[in-house]
C-alpha positions as CSV (number, residue, x, y, z in Angstrom):
1,M,120.9,97.8,108.2
2,N,118.6,97.4,110.7
3,K,114.8,96.2,110.8
4,F,111.8,98.1,111.7
5,K,108.2,97.9,112.0
6,V,106.6,101.0,111.6
7,Y,103.2,101.7,113.8
8,F,100.4,103.8,113.4
9,S,96.7,105.1,113.6
10,G,94.2,105.1,111.1
11,K,90.4,104.8,110.7
12,N,88.5,101.5,109.7
13,I,85.2,102.0,107.3
14,N,83.0,102.0,110.2
15,G,85.1,104.9,111.3
16,E,86.9,103.6,114.5
17,V,90.2,104.6,115.1
18,V,92.5,101.3,115.1
19,D,96.0,100.5,115.9
20,C,98.0,98.7,112.8
21,C,101.9,98.3,111.8
22,T,103.5,97.3,109.0
23,Q,106.0,94.5,107.9
24,E,109.4,94.9,108.6
25,I,110.7,97.8,107.0
26,I,115.4,97.5,106.3
27,A,116.7,101.0,107.1
28,K,119.4,102.7,108.9
29,D,117.4,104.2,111.6
30,Q,114.0,105.2,112.7
31,N,113.7,108.0,110.7
32,E,114.6,106.8,107.6
33,A,111.8,103.7,108.2
34,I,109.2,105.9,109.2
35,E,110.1,108.3,105.6
36,K,110.4,104.8,103.6
37,F,106.6,104.4,104.9
38,K,105.5,107.6,104.2
39,K,106.5,107.5,100.5
40,S,105.1,103.6,100.3
41,S,101.9,103.3,98.4
42,I,100.4,102.1,101.5
43,C,100.3,105.4,103.7
44,K,97.5,107.3,103.4
45,P,97.1,111.8,104.2
46,E,94.1,110.4,107.0
47,Y,97.1,107.9,109.0
48,F,98.4,109.3,112.5
49,W,100.3,109.2,115.4
50,I,103.3,107.3,113.3
51,F,107.1,105.8,114.9
52,S,108.7,102.8,114.0
53,K,110.3,100.3,116.5
54,K,113.7,98.6,116.1
55,I,112.6,94.7,115.8
56,N,115.4,92.0,116.0
């Protein structure tokens, strides 16, 4: 298993677009990390530009 961070964009309370990232997610590949994020309680439907990056 590998460690990934999932990056995404969303809007803050002022309606401004902000970039965010998760804590480490353990997954076998980038797609699994994104799927785990999408199934989590922190993922909201209004988030967009979601991608993951492997970290050491």
